[in-house]
N, C-alpha and C positions, 0 to 999 in steps of 0.2 A: 203416742198421739197426745198433742197438747191442746189446752183449752184456755180461754180467757175467762177470768172471774171479774165481773164488772159490778160495781156498786154505783148506781146512777143517781140522778137528781142534783148533781153538783154543777154549779156554773164555772166555766173555764175562762181563763184569760191569758193573754201573752201573745208571743210571735211564733210563727212556725214557717219553715222553708220547705216548699215542695221538692220532692226528689226529681231526678231526671226522668224523662218520659219513657215508660215501659214499652209502649208500642213503637216508639222510634228506635229504642235500643235494639230490639230483635232484628230490625232491618239493617241498621247501621253496622252492628257487629258482624252480621252475616256478610256484609259487603267487603270485609277485610280479605276475604278469599279471592277477590278479583285482582289483587296485586301481590307481587313478591316483595314489595318494599314496606318499610315501617309505616304504620298508621296509628296515630295517637288519638284516643277518644276519651273525652272528659265528661263529667256530670253523669256518669253511669249509675243507674239505680242499683243499690245493693239488695237485690231481691232474688227469690228462689229461681224464677224462670230465666232471668238474665244470667245468673251465676251458672245455671245448668248449661246454657248455650256456650258460655265461655269455657266450661269444662269440656264440652264436646269438641270445641276447636282445639283445645290442648291435646285431647286424645287423637285428633287428626294430625298432630305434629306441628300445629301452628305455634310459633314462639310467642309467649305471653309474659310481659313484664308488668305486673300489677303494682304501679308506683304508689297508689293509694287505693282505698276502697272505691273511689269514684273515677279513677284514671287508669287506663291500661294502654300499653304499647303492644300492638300486634304485628307479627311479621309472618306471612304465609308463604315462605320461600321453599318449603320442603313438605308439602301436604301429602299425607297418606290417603290417597283417594279410595283405596279398597277398604279402609276402616268403615266407610259409610255403608258397606254391604255386610258388616259383621253382626253377629247376634248381640254383642255389647252395645253397638250403636242403636240397633233396633229397640232394645230394652230401654235405653236411656232417652232416646229421641221420641219414643212413643208417649212419654209423659209430657211432652212439650209441643204445643201447637206451632210455636215459632220455628221448629226445626225444618219446616217446609221451606223457609226462607233461604236455606243453604242451596237449594236446587238451582236457582237462577245463576248465581256466581259459579257453581261447579260446572254447569253446562257451558257457560261462556268461556271459562278458562281451561277446563279439563275434558270437555266434550262428553261427560257422563255424569249422571246423578241418580241417587236412590232416595225415595221418599217413603217412609213408613206411614201407615194409616194415622191420621192426625189425633193428637192427644189434647190435653188442656181441660177447659171448663166443660161441665155437663150442662150446657145451656141450649142444646138443640143441634140439629144437623149442620155441619160445617163442611161444605163440599170443596173439593180440589179442582173441579172442572175448569174454572177460570184460569188457574195456573197452567194446567196441562194443555188445554186447548191453545193457549198463547204460545207455549213452548213448541207445540206441533206446528203452528203457523210459522215459527222461526226456523223450522227444519229438524226438529227433534222427533225421534221415534219413541213411542210409548207402549209399555206392556205392563201387566200386573201378574206377578208370580204368586200363586196361592200357596206354594210350598214355603217360601221365605217371608211372605207378607210384605213385600216391597213393591212399590211402583218403580219400574226401571225406565230410565230415559237415556238415550244415546243420540249422538249426532256426528256426522263427518265434519260439520262446521255450520254454525248458525248463520242464516242470511236474513237481512232485513225484510220486513213485511208490513202490510197495512192491517192493523188489528183493531177490530171493534169489539170491546169487551161486552159480555152479556150482562154484567153488573159492575158498578164502579167499586170493585173490591180493593181495599187498601193493600192487603198482602199480595193479592194477585197483580195489581199494578206494579208494586215494588219488585216482585220477583221477575216479572217479564221485563221491566225496566233494566234490572241488573244484567239479565241475559242479553238484552238488545244492545247494551252499552259496548260490547265487544263483538257484535255480529257484523258480518260483511254488508255494507250498504246502509240504507236508511230504513228506519222503523217508525211508524206512526201508531200511537196508542190513543184511540178515541173512546170516549166515555171512561177516561181514566179517573181514578180517585185523585183528589187534589188537597187532601188533608195536609196540615203543616208537617206531619211526619214524612209524607212523600216529598214535599218540597225540600225538606232537610236532606233527604237521601239524594235528590237531584243535585243540590248544591255541593254535597260532599263528593259525588261522582265527578261533577265538573271540575272541582278542585283537584281531583286525581287525574284529570286529563280527558274525561268524557266530553261529549258534545251534545248536550240536551237543551232543548228550547221548549217554550210553552209552560214553564214552571209556574204552578199556581192555577193553571187552567185544566180543562178536561180533555185537552188535545196536546199530547206530548210528542215531540219529534226528536228522534235519537239518531245521530250520525255515528255509526259504529267506528271504533278505533281499534288498533292492533294491541295496544298495551295501556295499562293504567298504572299510575305511580302512587307514591305515598302522600299523606296529607295529615292535617290535624283537624279535629272536629269536636265541637261542644254541643251536647244535646240540649233541647228545650226543657223547661220545667214541665212536669206532668200535669196536663190540663185536667185529668180525671181526679188527681189529688186535690187540685185547686177547687174543683166543684164539690168534692167530698167535704173539704174543710168549710166551705160556705154553708152547706147543709148542716154540718155539725154545729156551727156557731148558732144558726137559727134555732135548731131543735133544743139545744141546751141553754138558750138565752145567754150566750157567752159573748164576751168582747175579745175578738181574735183578729190579729193582723197577719195576713199571708204575705210574706216577704218574697220579692223577686218572682212574681207570679207569671211573668211573660204575658202581660195583658194583651199586647198586640196580636198574639197568636191564639187567643181564647175564642174568637168568633162570637157566636150568639150565647155562649154559656152564661156570662153575667146577666144578660137580658132575660134568659129563662128563669133564673132565680129571682130576678127583680119582679117578674110576673107573678111569683108566689108571694110577693109583698116584702121581700127581704131587702133591707137597706144596705148599701155599700158605698164606701168612700174610696176613690182611686187617688192615691198619692204617689206620683212617679210610677214605679212598676210594682207598687204594693197595693193590696186590697185590704181595707179595714172594714170589718163587719161589726158594728156596734151592738151591744146587748139590746134585744127587743123583747118587750113584754108580750107583744102579739104581732102577727103579720097576716094580711088579708090577700087571698088569691084574686087576681084581676079577672074580670069577665070580658068577653068580646063586646064590641060597640053595640051589638044588637041584643046584649044581655045573655048571650049563650055561655055555656060552661066552657072554661078554658080546656084545651086539649094540648098536651105536650107529647110529641112523638119524635122518633128518631128518623134521620134523613142523612143521605151522604153530604159531606162537607160542601158548602158552608152551612148545612143544616146541623141539627143538634145530634151529638154523638150518642149512640145507644148505650155506651158504657156508663152514662150518668143518669139513665132513666130510673135505676134502682134508688139512687140518691134523691132524685126529685120526688119519687113516690114516698119515701120515708119522711122527707122534710115536710110534705104536705099534711102529714098526720095531725100536727098540732096547729094548722092554719085555720083561719076563718074562711069558710067557703069550700068549694069542691073542685076537683080537677080529674079529667080523664087521662090516664097514662096509656099510650098506645105503643107497644113494643112490636115493631113490624118485623125486625130482622130475625130474632131467635124465638122459637116457639116454647122454650122452657124457662125463659129468664124471669118470668113473673111467679114462678112456683115456689117462692119463699114468703109470699104474703100471708099464708096460713099462720106462720109464726108471729107476724105482726098482729094478726087478728087475735091470736091467743094472748098477746100482750095488752089487748084492749083497743086496738086501732079499728076504725070504721072503714073497711075496704070491701068493695064488691068485685070479685074476680069474674068478669063477664065471659071470658074465654081465654085460651092460652096467650093471647096477645094484648088483651085490654083489661084494665082495672080502674074502677072509680074510687077515689079517695074522698071521704067526707070528713072534713077537718073537725077535730075535737075542740078547737078554740080554747085550749088550756083549761077546760072545765074539769078534765080529769087527766091524771098522769098515766102513762103506760106502766105496766107492772112487769117486774123482772121474772123471767122464766129460763128454763134450760132449752137450748136450741142448737142446731148444727148449721154450719156455713156450707151452702151448696156450690157456690162459685165465688170468684174474687169480689165482684162488685156487690153481690147480695150479702156477702160476708161483712163488708164495711157498712152497708146499709143497716144490717142487724146490730153492728157495733154502735152505730149512731143512735139507734133506737134504745139500746141497753144503757147508754150513757145518759139518755134523757129520762129513763124509766125510774120508778120508785122501787127500791129494794135491790136484791142481788140477781144478776143474770149470769148464766154460764153459756159461753159460745164454744161449741165443740168444732173439730175439724178446721182449726185456724190455720192449718197448712195452706188452705186455699187463700186466706188473706195474705199470708206471708209471700205467696207467689207474686203479688202485685204491689204490696205496700211495705217499705223497708222500716223495720224497727217501730212499727206504728204504736205499739204499747208504750215504749220509752218516750217517744215524742209527745204522746198525749199526756203522759204523767207529768211532763214538764209544764203543761198547760193547767194542771190541777186535777186531772182525771184520776179516779180510783179504779185501777185496772191491774190485774195480776196475771201473769202467765203461769199456768199450773199443769202438772202432768196428770 
């Protein structure tokens, strides 16, 4: 087990480039199973979850030519379908929530799929109902085997259907979309997620020969095709990293430029941080956050306390609520953070309170942050990272704190942020990776 030793209180400066989007990568890399032809993917984030998925594909006999750490050529022309029913696959895929994304492509092309119970973050219940109900509507049969611990899916051939999703799940939309791309006839997905990641997947599939319309809306129409070919695809910058770096700059009073931030794909993310009082300059596709001595949280026009909550795209992503919460700690004013989606994602605030933050945890979904207004610094403590996003929020708190902090269980952070310690050291952070 590794930890970060952080000595906080230093102002950072310089430029940083966000990695490729983790949430896009898990969908895009799974989609290579839809074609026997070569597919080149670039701007791949070099992180644990994505590397684990690439390893899984390799063990399924997908040919992988890793031309560089961020570029891979995949060719799924001799897939070992039965590997997905093996104890080795069950053990490895159980650590990775994204392994569920293999089911749609496998059903579409090989007419069978196996899904282990989902792994990943301990942030609350993450159900598979949306995925499996969608597959059933396309003509797949579903069963759960208590002996082997797999969900079994089989079909004589998928057929198009009208599907109304019970929730606009990003992974559910992507999985059903991939299955429907090679189903017979027309499929409509209503209440579909329309995040940039799903839009990127749609464009990639169309470049492979799929026929998908309604991209960017919550109504997708898919005309099934018999075969998909090869393509080249470049992933977007990771919007969660961009938001994390904005929060980092504000908390540490640093002057940071985020290069190649993919501004047109960030939606309301810059606006939410501006509501916390953080100044930003947009220069081309770069975001410059100047050093600020203080920042003041906006109020509503009637004087009410600002609420920041998660909502399906184009609303605010739940993955950045932990960052907004920690950023508000040193602000002037108060903010209510409302995490609607996951019931355990705010259960790291006790560590921030131990550091000196003024936070009231109202219930599993809501927390009120009362800004310290720079009147006192946070103090360094020893803590553990419960999930990817909370881990980086704790890292930001530690970098702004007085004294030494130890962050344990940093394997969680490594799952979502590539070489985060090395990249922050280049900005002037005092951070060491220790055993």
